[in-house]
DSSP file (Angstrom, degrees, kcal/mol; ACC not computed):
  #  RESIDUE AA STRUCTURE BP1 BP2  ACC     N-H-->O    O-->H-N    N-H-->O    O-->H-N    TCO  KAPPA ALPHA  PHI   PSI    X-CA   Y-CA   Z-CA
    1    1 A M              0   0    0      0, 0.0     2,-0.0     0, 0.0     5,-0.0   0.000 360.0 360.0 360.0 130.8  101.4   76.9  132.5
    2    2 A S    >>  -     0   0    0      1,-0.1     4,-0.7     3,-0.0     3,-0.5  -0.335 360.0-119.3 -75.9 157.6  103.0   75.2  129.6
    3    3 A S  H 3> S+     0   0    0      1,-0.2     4,-0.8     2,-0.2     3,-0.5   0.792 114.7  63.7 -65.0 -26.5  105.1   77.0  127.0
    4    4 A E  H >4 S+     0   0    0      1,-0.2     3,-0.5     2,-0.2    29,-0.4   0.866  98.8  52.7 -63.2 -36.4  102.6   75.8  124.4
    5    5 A A  H <4 S+     0   0    0     -3,-0.5    -1,-0.2     1,-0.2    -2,-0.2   0.701 109.4  50.6 -71.9 -21.1   99.9   77.9  126.2
    6    6 A L  H 3< S+     0   0    0     -4,-0.7     2,-0.5    -3,-0.5    -1,-0.2   0.570  83.4 107.5 -91.4 -10.4  102.2   80.9  125.9
    7    7 A T    <<  +     0   0    0     -4,-0.8    26,-0.2    -3,-0.5     3,-0.1  -0.548  35.2 169.9 -72.3 120.5  102.9   80.6  122.2
    8    8 A L        -     0   0    0     -2,-0.5    23,-1.2     1,-0.4     2,-0.3   0.794  60.9 -22.9 -96.6 -35.4  101.2   83.3  120.2
    9    9 A A  E     -A   30   0A   0     21,-0.2    -1,-0.4    33,-0.0     2,-0.3  -0.980  47.7-130.3-164.2 165.5  102.8   82.9  116.8
   10   10 A V  E     -A   29   0A   0     19,-1.7    19,-2.6    -2,-0.3     2,-0.4  -0.891  30.9-157.7-118.1 156.5  105.8   81.6  114.9
   11   11 A Y  E     -A   28   0A   0     -2,-0.3     2,-0.4    17,-0.2    17,-0.2  -0.982  15.9-162.2-141.1 154.8  107.4   83.9  112.3
   12   12 A F  E     -A   27   0A   0     15,-2.2    15,-2.9    -2,-0.4     2,-0.5  -0.999   7.0-161.6-130.9 134.7  109.6   83.7  109.3
   13   13 A V  E     -A   26   0A   0     -2,-0.4     2,-0.5    13,-0.2    13,-0.2  -0.974  11.0-169.8-118.0 126.3  111.5   86.6  107.9
   14   14 A Q  E     +A   25   0A   0     11,-2.8    11,-2.5    -2,-0.5     2,-0.3  -0.953  19.6 139.8-121.3 129.5  112.7   86.3  104.3
   15   15 A W        -     0   0    0     -2,-0.5     2,-0.5     9,-0.2     8,-0.1  -0.951  48.4-108.4-156.0 166.8  115.1   88.6  102.6
   16   16 A T    >   -     0   0    0      6,-0.4     3,-1.9     3,-0.4     6,-0.2  -0.924  37.7-117.7-105.7 118.0  118.0   88.4  100.1
   17   17 A L  T 3  S+     0   0    0     -2,-0.5    92,-0.0     1,-0.3    -1,-0.0  -0.259  95.8   2.4 -53.5 130.2  121.5   89.1  101.6
   18   18 A G  T 3  S+     0   0    0      1,-0.1    -1,-0.3     2,-0.0     3,-0.1   0.617 106.6 104.5  70.4   9.0  123.1   92.1  100.0
   19   19 A A    X   +     0   0    0     -3,-1.9     3,-2.3     1,-0.1    -3,-0.4  -0.651  36.8 171.0-126.0  74.8  120.1   92.9   97.8
   20   20 A P  T 3  S+     0   0    0      0, 0.0    -1,-0.1     0, 0.0    -3,-0.0   0.660  74.3  71.2 -61.9 -14.4  118.2   95.8   99.2
   21   21 A E  T 3  S+     0   0    0     -3,-0.1     2,-0.9     1,-0.1    -2,-0.0   0.667  81.8  82.4 -74.1 -14.1  116.0   96.0   96.1
   22   22 A H  S <  S-     0   0    0     -3,-2.3    -6,-0.4    -6,-0.2    -3,-0.1  -0.820  86.9-132.1 -92.4 107.5  114.3   92.7   97.3
   23   23 A T        -     0   0    0     -2,-0.9    27,-0.1    -8,-0.1    -2,-0.1  -0.382  22.2-118.6 -57.5 124.6  111.6   93.8   99.8
   24   24 A P        -     0   0    0      0, 0.0    25,-2.7     0, 0.0     2,-0.4  -0.364  25.5-148.9 -66.9 147.6  111.8   91.7  103.0
   25   25 A N  E     -AB  14  48A   0    -11,-2.5   -11,-2.8    23,-0.2     2,-0.4  -0.908   7.6-162.5-116.3 144.9  108.7   89.6  104.0
   26   26 A I  E     -AB  13  47A   0     21,-2.4    21,-2.7    -2,-0.4     2,-0.5  -0.999   7.5-166.4-124.7 122.9  107.6   88.7  107.4
   27   27 A D  E     -AB  12  46A   0    -15,-2.9   -15,-2.2    -2,-0.4     2,-0.5  -0.970   1.5-165.6-113.6 124.4  105.1   85.9  107.7
   28   28 A L  E     -AB  11  45A   0     17,-3.0    17,-2.8    -2,-0.5     2,-0.6  -0.913   6.5-158.9-107.3 127.4  103.3   85.4  111.0
   29   29 A V  E     -AB  10  44A   0    -19,-2.6   -19,-1.7    -2,-0.5     2,-0.3  -0.953  22.6-173.4-111.3 114.1  101.5   82.1  111.7
   30   30 A L  E     +AB   9  43A   0     13,-2.4    13,-2.4    -2,-0.6     2,-0.3  -0.751  29.7  63.6-110.0 148.2   98.9   82.8  114.5
   31   31 A G  E    S- B   0  42A   0    -23,-1.2     2,-0.2    -2,-0.3    11,-0.2  -0.930  82.6 -18.0 139.4-161.8   96.6   80.5  116.4
   32   32 A K        -     0   0    0      9,-1.0     2,-0.3    -2,-0.3     9,-0.1  -0.569  54.2-169.0 -84.8 147.4   96.7   77.7  118.9
   33   33 A W        +     0   0    0    -29,-0.4     2,-0.2    -2,-0.2   -26,-0.1  -0.905  33.9  58.1-128.7 157.2   99.8   75.6  119.4
   34   34 A G  S >  S-     0   0    0     -2,-0.3     3,-1.7     3,-0.1     2,-0.0  -0.587  84.8 -15.3 120.5-179.2  100.6   72.3  121.2
   35   35 A D  T 3  S+     0   0    0      1,-0.3     3,-0.1    -2,-0.2    -2,-0.0  -0.336 126.4  13.3 -59.6 135.2   99.6   68.7  121.4
   36   36 A G  T 3  S+     0   0    0      1,-0.3     2,-0.4    -2,-0.0    -1,-0.3   0.406  93.0 127.9  81.1  -0.8   96.4   67.9  119.6
   37   37 A V    <   -     0   0    0     -3,-1.7    -1,-0.3     2,-0.0     2,-0.3  -0.722  49.7-142.4 -89.8 137.7   96.2   71.2  117.8
   38   38 A E    >   -     0   0    0     -2,-0.4     3,-2.1    -3,-0.1    -6,-0.2  -0.664  20.8-117.9 -99.0 152.7   95.7   71.0  114.0
   39   39 A A  G >  S+     0   0    0      1,-0.3     3,-2.2    -2,-0.3    36,-1.4   0.834 111.4  69.9 -57.3 -31.4   97.2   73.3  111.4
   40   40 A Q  G 3  S+     0   0    0     34,-0.3    -1,-0.3     1,-0.3    34,-0.1   0.704  87.8  65.5 -61.2 -18.8   93.7   74.4  110.4
   41   41 A E  G <  S+     0   0    0     -3,-2.1    -9,-1.0    -9,-0.1     2,-0.3   0.374  97.8  65.9 -86.4   6.8   93.4   76.2  113.8
   42   42 A R  E <   -B   31   0A   0     -3,-2.2    33,-2.6   -11,-0.2    34,-0.8  -0.919  65.3-159.0-127.7 155.4   96.2   78.6  112.7
   43   43 A V  E     -Bc  30  76A   0    -13,-2.4   -13,-2.4    -2,-0.3     2,-0.5  -0.861  15.9-124.9-126.4 159.1   96.3   81.3  110.0
   44   44 A L  E     -Bc  29  77A   0     32,-2.1    34,-3.1    -2,-0.3     2,-0.4  -0.922  17.5-171.0-108.9 133.4   99.0   83.1  108.2
   45   45 A V  E     -B   28   0A   0    -17,-2.8   -17,-3.0    -2,-0.5     2,-0.4  -0.991  12.6-159.4-121.2 128.4   99.4   86.8  108.1
   46   46 A S  E     -BD  27  61A   0     15,-0.8    15,-2.5    -2,-0.4     2,-0.3  -0.851   8.6-174.6-117.2 143.2  102.1   88.2  105.6
   47   47 A L  E     -BD  26  60A   0    -21,-2.7   -21,-2.4    -2,-0.4     2,-0.4  -0.963  16.3-143.4-134.0 150.2  103.7   91.7  105.7
   48   48 A L  E     -BD  25  59A   0     11,-2.5    11,-2.1    -2,-0.3     2,-0.6  -0.912  15.2-141.3-105.0 138.4  106.2   93.5  103.5
   49   49 A Y  E     - D   0  58A   0    -25,-2.7     9,-0.2    -2,-0.4     7,-0.0  -0.920  12.1-162.0-102.3 126.3  108.8   95.8  105.0
   50   50 A R  E     - D   0  57A   0      7,-3.3     7,-1.5    -2,-0.6   -27,-0.0  -0.875  13.7-141.9-108.6 102.1  109.4   98.9  103.0
   51   51 A P        +     0   0    0      0, 0.0    62,-0.1     0, 0.0    59,-0.1  -0.197  25.2 172.4 -59.9 151.2  112.8  100.5  103.9
   52   52 A A    >   -     0   0    0      1,-0.1     3,-2.1     4,-0.0     4,-0.1  -0.956  43.0-115.5-156.2 146.1  113.0  104.4  104.1
   53   53 A P  T 3  S+     0   0    0      0, 0.0     3,-0.1     0, 0.0    -1,-0.1   0.821 117.6  47.6 -53.6 -31.7  115.7  106.7  105.3
   54   54 A S  T 3  S-     0   0    0      1,-0.3    60,-0.1    -3,-0.0     2,-0.1   0.341 137.5 -61.9 -92.2   9.9  113.6  108.0  108.1
   55   55 A G    <   -     0   0    0     -3,-2.1    -1,-0.3    58,-0.2    55,-0.0   0.119  59.7-106.2 113.5 131.4  112.6  104.5  109.2
   56   56 A G        -     0   0    0     -4,-0.1     2,-0.3    54,-0.1    -7,-0.0   0.054  26.3-137.8 -76.7-174.0  110.7  101.9  107.3
   57   57 A S  E     -D   50   0A   0     -7,-1.5    -7,-3.3     2,-0.0     2,-0.4  -0.969   8.3-124.8-145.4 159.6  107.2  100.6  107.5
   58   58 A F  E     -D   49   0A   0     -2,-0.3     2,-0.4    -9,-0.2    -9,-0.2  -0.808  19.8-167.6-104.9 147.4  105.3   97.4  107.4
   59   59 A M  E     -D   48   0A   0    -11,-2.1   -11,-2.5    -2,-0.4     2,-0.2  -0.989  22.0-125.2-137.7 127.3  102.4   96.7  105.1
   60   60 A V  E     -D   47   0A   0     -2,-0.4     2,-0.3   -13,-0.2   -13,-0.3  -0.510  34.3-176.4 -67.5 130.9   99.9   93.7  105.3
   61   61 A I  E     -D   46   0A   0    -15,-2.5   -15,-0.8    -2,-0.2     2,-0.2  -0.807  38.9 -74.8-121.2 166.7   99.8   91.8  102.1
   62   62 A D        -     0   0    0     -2,-0.3    17,-0.3     1,-0.1   -17,-0.1  -0.456  37.4-158.9 -56.1 125.6   97.7   88.8  100.9
   63   63 A G    >   +     0   0    0     15,-2.8     3,-2.3   -19,-0.2     6,-0.2   0.668  56.3 111.0 -81.7 -20.2   99.1   85.7  102.6
   64   64 A E  T 3  S+     0   0    0      1,-0.3     3,-0.1    14,-0.2    -2,-0.0  -0.385  86.7  15.3 -61.3 127.4   97.6   83.2  100.1
   65   65 A G  T 3  S+     0   0    0      1,-0.3    -1,-0.3     4,-0.2    -2,-0.1   0.293  89.2 136.3  92.3  -8.5  100.5   81.7   98.2
   66   66 A R    X   -     0   0    0     -3,-2.3     3,-2.0     1,-0.1    -1,-0.3  -0.349  68.3-110.0 -68.0 155.9  103.3   82.8  100.5
   67   67 A H  T 3  S+     0   0    0      1,-0.3    -1,-0.1    -3,-0.1    -2,-0.0   0.795 117.6  54.4 -55.9 -33.9  105.9   80.1  101.2
   68   68 A S  T 3  S+     0   0    0      1,-0.2     2,-2.0    -5,-0.1    -1,-0.3   0.513  81.0  97.0 -82.5  -5.5  104.9   79.7  104.8
   69   69 A N    <   +     0   0    0     -3,-2.0     2,-0.4    -6,-0.2    -4,-0.2  -0.424  55.6 142.2 -82.9  63.5  101.3   79.0  103.7
   70   70 A R    >>  -     0   0    0     -2,-2.0     4,-2.4     6,-0.1     3,-1.8  -0.826  61.0-126.2-107.9 144.7  101.7   75.2  103.9
   71   71 A Q  T 34 S+     0   0    0     -2,-0.4   -32,-0.2     1,-0.3    -1,-0.1   0.688 106.8  65.6 -56.4 -23.0   99.1   72.9  105.1
   72   72 A A  T 34 S+     0   0    0      1,-0.1    -1,-0.3   -33,-0.1     3,-0.1   0.690 115.8  25.1 -77.1 -18.9  101.6   71.4  107.6
   73   73 A I  T <4 S+     0   0    0     -3,-1.8     2,-0.3     1,-0.3    -2,-0.2   0.717 126.8  12.7-117.5 -29.4  101.8   74.7  109.6
   74   74 A C     <  -     0   0    0     -4,-2.4    -1,-0.3     1,-0.1   -34,-0.3  -0.985  58.7-126.3-150.8 157.6   98.5   76.6  109.0
   75   75 A G  S    S-     0   0    0    -33,-2.6     2,-0.3   -36,-1.4   -32,-0.2   0.901  84.1 -28.5 -68.6 -45.3   95.1   76.3  107.6
   76   76 A R  E     -c   43   0A   0    -34,-0.8   -32,-2.1   -37,-0.2     2,-0.4  -0.990  58.9 -99.8-165.7 163.3   95.3   79.2  105.2
   77   77 A G  E     -c   44   0A   0     -2,-0.3   -13,-0.2   -34,-0.2     2,-0.2  -0.832  40.0-128.6 -91.8 132.2   96.8   82.6  104.5
   78   78 A L        -     0   0    0    -34,-3.1   -15,-2.8    -2,-0.4   -32,-0.3  -0.555  19.1-121.2 -80.4 147.1   94.5   85.6  105.3
   79   79 A G    >>  -     0   0    0    -17,-0.3     3,-1.5    -2,-0.2     4,-0.5  -0.514  26.8-109.5 -79.5 154.6   93.9   88.2  102.7
   80   80 A R  H >> S+     0   0    0      1,-0.3     4,-2.3     2,-0.2     3,-1.6   0.870 120.2  56.6 -48.0 -45.8   94.9   91.9  103.5
   81   81 A A  H 34 S+     0   0    0      1,-0.3    -1,-0.3     2,-0.2   -19,-0.0   0.719 100.5  59.1 -65.8 -23.9   91.2   92.9  103.7
   82   82 A E  H <4 S+     0   0    0     -3,-1.5    -1,-0.3     1,-0.1    -2,-0.2   0.605 116.1  32.9 -77.4 -12.1   90.8   90.2  106.5
   83   83 A V  H X< S+     0   0    0     -3,-1.6     3,-1.6    -4,-0.5     6,-0.8   0.831  96.8  83.2-109.5 -54.0   93.4   91.8  108.7
   84   84 A I  T 3< S+     0   0    0     -4,-2.3     4,-0.1     1,-0.3     0, 0.0  -0.279 102.2  15.4 -61.6 135.2   93.3   95.6  108.2
   85   85 A G  T 3  S+     0   0    0      1,-0.3    -1,-0.3     2,-0.0    -4,-0.1   0.554 107.7 103.1  80.1   8.4   90.7   97.4  110.2
   86   86 A T  S X> S-     0   0    0     -3,-1.6     3,-0.8     1,-0.1     4,-0.7  -0.734  87.2-107.7-113.1 165.5   90.1   94.4  112.6
   87   87 A P  H 3> S+     0   0    0      0, 0.0     4,-1.3     0, 0.0     3,-0.3   0.768 117.1  67.6 -62.7 -22.4   91.3   93.7  116.1
   88   88 A L  H 3> S+     0   0    0      1,-0.2     4,-2.8     2,-0.2     5,-0.2   0.894  89.8  64.3 -63.1 -40.5   93.7   91.1  114.6
   89   89 A A  H <> S+     0   0    0     -6,-0.8     4,-2.8    -3,-0.8     5,-0.2   0.873  99.8  50.6 -53.6 -43.4   95.6   94.0  113.0
   90   90 A G  H  X S+     0   0    0     -4,-0.7     4,-2.0    -3,-0.3    -1,-0.2   0.908 111.8  48.1 -63.3 -42.9   96.6   95.5  116.4
   91   91 A E  H  X S+     0   0    0     -4,-1.3     4,-2.4     2,-0.2    -2,-0.2   0.931 111.7  49.9 -62.0 -44.8   97.9   92.1  117.5
   92   92 A V  H  X S+     0   0    0     -4,-2.8     4,-2.6     1,-0.2    -2,-0.2   0.951 113.1  45.0 -63.0 -50.0   99.9   91.6  114.2
   93   93 A F  H  X S+     0   0    0     -4,-2.8     4,-2.2     1,-0.2    -1,-0.2   0.842 110.6  53.4 -66.0 -30.6  101.5   94.9  114.4
   94   94 A A  H  X S+     0   0    0     -4,-2.0     4,-2.3    -5,-0.2    -1,-0.2   0.940 112.0  47.2 -64.7 -45.5  102.3   94.5  118.2
   95   95 A L  H  X S+     0   0    0     -4,-2.4     4,-2.2     2,-0.2    -2,-0.2   0.910 111.7  49.1 -63.3 -43.3  104.0   91.1  117.3
   96   96 A V  H  X S+     0   0    0     -4,-2.6     4,-2.9     2,-0.2    -1,-0.2   0.894 110.1  51.8 -65.8 -40.9  106.0   92.6  114.4
   97   97 A D  H  X S+     0   0    0     -4,-2.2     4,-2.3     2,-0.2    -1,-0.2   0.930 109.7  50.2 -56.6 -49.2  107.1   95.5  116.6
   98   98 A A  H  X S+     0   0    0     -4,-2.3     4,-1.3     2,-0.2    -2,-0.2   0.902 111.9  47.0 -59.6 -43.7  108.3   93.0  119.2
   99   99 A I  H >X S+     0   0    0     -4,-2.2     4,-2.4     1,-0.2     3,-0.6   0.945 112.5  50.1 -58.3 -51.0  110.2   91.0  116.6
  100  100 A W  H 3< S+     0   0    0     -4,-2.9    -2,-0.2     1,-0.2    -1,-0.2   0.843 114.7  43.1 -57.1 -37.8  111.8   94.2  115.2
  101  101 A L  H 3< S+     0   0    0     -4,-2.3    -1,-0.2    -5,-0.2    -2,-0.2   0.651 125.6  28.5 -87.4 -17.2  112.9   95.4  118.5
  102  102 A T  H << S+     0   0    0     -4,-1.3    -2,-0.2    -3,-0.6    -3,-0.2   0.590  90.8  88.9-125.8  -9.9  114.3   92.2  119.9
  103  103 A D    ><  -     0   0    0     -4,-2.4     3,-1.2    -5,-0.2    -1,-0.1  -0.821  46.3-171.4 -98.6 109.0  115.5   89.7  117.2
  104  104 A P  G >  S+     0   0    0      0, 0.0     3,-1.4     0, 0.0    -1,-0.1   0.650  75.9  78.0 -72.1 -15.9  119.2   90.4  116.5
  105  105 A R  G 3  S+     0   0    0      1,-0.2     3,-0.3     2,-0.1     4,-0.1   0.667  90.4  54.9 -66.6 -15.8  119.0   88.0  113.5
  106  106 A I  G X>  +     0   0    0     -3,-1.2     4,-1.8     1,-0.2     3,-0.7   0.158  67.3 117.6-105.7  21.5  117.3   90.6  111.4
  107  107 A S  H <> S+     0   0    0     -3,-1.4     4,-1.8     1,-0.3    -1,-0.2   0.861  71.8  58.6 -57.8 -34.7  119.8   93.3  111.8
  108  108 A E  H 3> S+     0   0    0     -3,-0.3     4,-0.6     1,-0.2    -1,-0.3   0.871 104.2  52.6 -63.2 -35.0  120.6   93.4  108.1
  109  109 A V  H X4 S+     0   0    0     -3,-0.7     3,-1.2     1,-0.2     4,-0.4   0.924 107.3  51.1 -63.5 -43.3  117.0   94.1  107.4
  110  110 A K  H >< S+     0   0    0     -4,-1.8     3,-1.4     1,-0.2     4,-0.3   0.871 103.8  59.5 -60.6 -37.5  117.0   97.0  109.7
  111  111 A E  H >X S+     0   0    0     -4,-1.8     3,-1.2     1,-0.3     4,-0.9   0.681  83.1  81.4 -65.9 -19.4  120.1   98.3  107.9
  112  112 A L  H <X S+     0   0    0     -3,-1.2     4,-1.1    -4,-0.6     3,-0.4   0.795  81.3  66.0 -61.4 -26.9  118.2   98.5  104.7
  113  113 A D  H <4 S+     0   0    0     -3,-1.4    -1,-0.3    -4,-0.4     3,-0.2   0.864  99.0  51.5 -58.0 -35.4  116.8  101.9  106.0
  114  114 A N  H <4 S+     0   0    0     -3,-1.2    -1,-0.2    -4,-0.3    -2,-0.2   0.761 111.0  48.1 -76.4 -24.2  120.3  103.4  105.8
  115  115 A A  H  <        0   0    0     -4,-0.9    -1,-0.2    -3,-0.4    -2,-0.2   0.600 360.0 360.0 -86.9 -13.7  120.6  102.2  102.2
  116  116 A A     <        0   0    0     -4,-1.1    -1,-0.2    -3,-0.2    -2,-0.1   0.481 360.0 360.0 -71.9 360.0  117.2  103.5  101.1
């Protein structure tokens, strides 16, 4: 099995260093990947991270207009209503949990809970 067949999504995490008042964004690009796959076969789901002293939370927001919503990488950004209450929501939150628990590059974002 190729690594392309195993790819579920790519993600971007955006935040401003040393500026906890700027809410971090996570953009997930979901869909098919690999040779011969077109950007239109993928969609963007965007989330905000809201820090809190007892542990922050993620909120799905409208993906249209986000920086990652480029024709070169995905067909379109999904609206919040297209994600919440659907089977896709479970997949999105499972992916975000995996990123949150395993990616050391976002340690500063995690520390925002202590500053909230």
